[in-house]
C-alpha positions as CSV (number, residue, x, y, z in Angstrom):
1,M,-9.5,-2.9,-1.2
2,L,-5.8,-2.6,-1.4
3,L,-4.2,0.8,-2.1
4,K,-1.5,1.3,-4.7
5,E,0.8,2.5,-2.0
6,T,0.8,3.4,1.6
7,A,1.9,6.7,3.0
8,S,5.1,5.3,4.3
9,S,6.1,3.8,1.0
10,M,5.3,6.9,-1.2
11,N,8.0,9.3,-2.3
12,T,7.3,12.6,-0.4
13,P,4.7,14.4,-2.5
14,K,5.2,18.1,-3.2
15,D,1.7,19.1,-2.0
16,V,-1.6,17.6,-0.8
17,N,-3.1,17.4,-4.2
18,E,-0.3,15.2,-5.4
19,Y,-0.6,13.1,-2.3
20,I,-4.3,12.5,-2.8
21,A,-3.9,11.8,-6.5
22,A,-1.6,8.9,-5.8
23,F,-4.5,6.8,-4.5
24,P,-7.4,5.0,-6.1
25,A,-10.6,7.1,-6.8
26,E,-12.5,5.7,-3.8
27,V,-9.7,6.6,-1.4
28,Q,-9.2,10.0,-3.0
29,Q,-12.8,10.8,-2.2
30,L,-12.3,9.8,1.5
31,L,-9.1,11.8,1.8
32,Q,-10.8,14.8,0.2
33,R,-13.7,14.5,2.7
34,V,-11.2,14.6,5.6
35,R,-9.4,17.5,4.0
36,T,-12.6,19.5,3.5
37,T,-13.8,18.8,7.0
38,I,-10.5,20.1,8.5
39,Q,-10.6,23.2,6.1
40,H,-14.1,24.1,7.4
41,A,-13.2,23.5,11.0
42,A,-9.9,25.4,10.8
43,P,-10.1,27.9,7.9
44,D,-7.0,29.8,8.9
45,A,-4.8,26.6,9.1
46,E,-2.0,26.3,6.6
47,E,-2.0,23.1,4.6
48,T,1.3,21.4,3.9
49,I,3.1,18.0,3.8
50,S,5.0,16.9,6.9
51,Y,6.4,13.4,7.5
52,A,5.1,12.6,4.0
53,M,1.5,13.2,5.1
54,P,-1.0,15.9,4.6
55,T,-0.8,18.3,7.6
56,F,-2.6,21.3,8.8
57,K,-0.7,23.8,10.9
58,L,-2.1,26.6,13.1
59,H,0.3,27.9,15.7
60,G,2.2,24.6,15.2
61,I,0.9,21.2,13.9
62,L,-2.8,20.9,14.2
63,V,-3.4,17.5,12.6
64,H,-1.9,15.0,10.1
65,Y,-3.9,12.4,8.1
66,A,-2.8,9.6,5.9
67,A,-4.1,6.7,3.8
68,F,-2.9,3.1,4.4
69,T,-3.9,-0.3,3.1
70,N,-7.0,-0.8,5.2
71,H,-7.7,2.6,6.9
72,I,-7.1,6.3,6.9
73,G,-5.2,7.5,9.9
74,F,-6.0,10.8,11.6
75,Y,-3.3,12.1,13.9
76,A,-4.5,14.9,16.1
77,L,-2.7,16.4,19.1
78,P,-3.2,14.3,22.2
79,S,-5.3,17.1,23.8
80,G,-7.7,16.8,20.9
81,N,-8.2,13.1,21.4
82,E,-8.8,13.8,25.1
83,A,-11.3,16.6,24.4
84,F,-13.3,14.3,22.1
85,R,-12.8,11.0,24.0
86,K,-16.6,10.3,24.1
87,E,-17.0,10.9,20.3
88,L,-13.9,8.8,19.5
89,K,-14.9,5.8,21.7
90,A,-15.9,3.7,18.6
91,Y,-12.4,4.0,17.1
92,K,-9.1,2.5,17.8
93,T,-6.9,5.3,19.2
94,G,-3.3,5.6,20.3
95,K,-1.1,8.4,21.6
96,G,-1.8,11.3,19.3
97,S,-3.8,9.2,16.8
98,T,-7.3,8.1,15.8
99,V,-7.5,5.3,13.3
100,P,-11.0,4.7,11.9
101,Y,-11.0,1.2,10.4
102,R,-13.5,0.3,7.7
């Protein structure tokens, strides 16, 4: 499925609701699941837009996430990727990122 736009081609949204609303319904559901999971895991984190992506901050940037044509990117701090290396083994990862492909 192709998305209407990718995170890098969107105009910077004013908030996370606007960001999510820019995608097709199926992708909106996935983004909302990511959002809700982070909210439950870090209830004191502040939600914002940074680098044109939904971002949670808690004593600095905690995590970014973004929708692209064929995947949703999840960009945690490198220490988070290291702490969960075993759990993330099935996913393609990079420095500071986890990209679960469909």
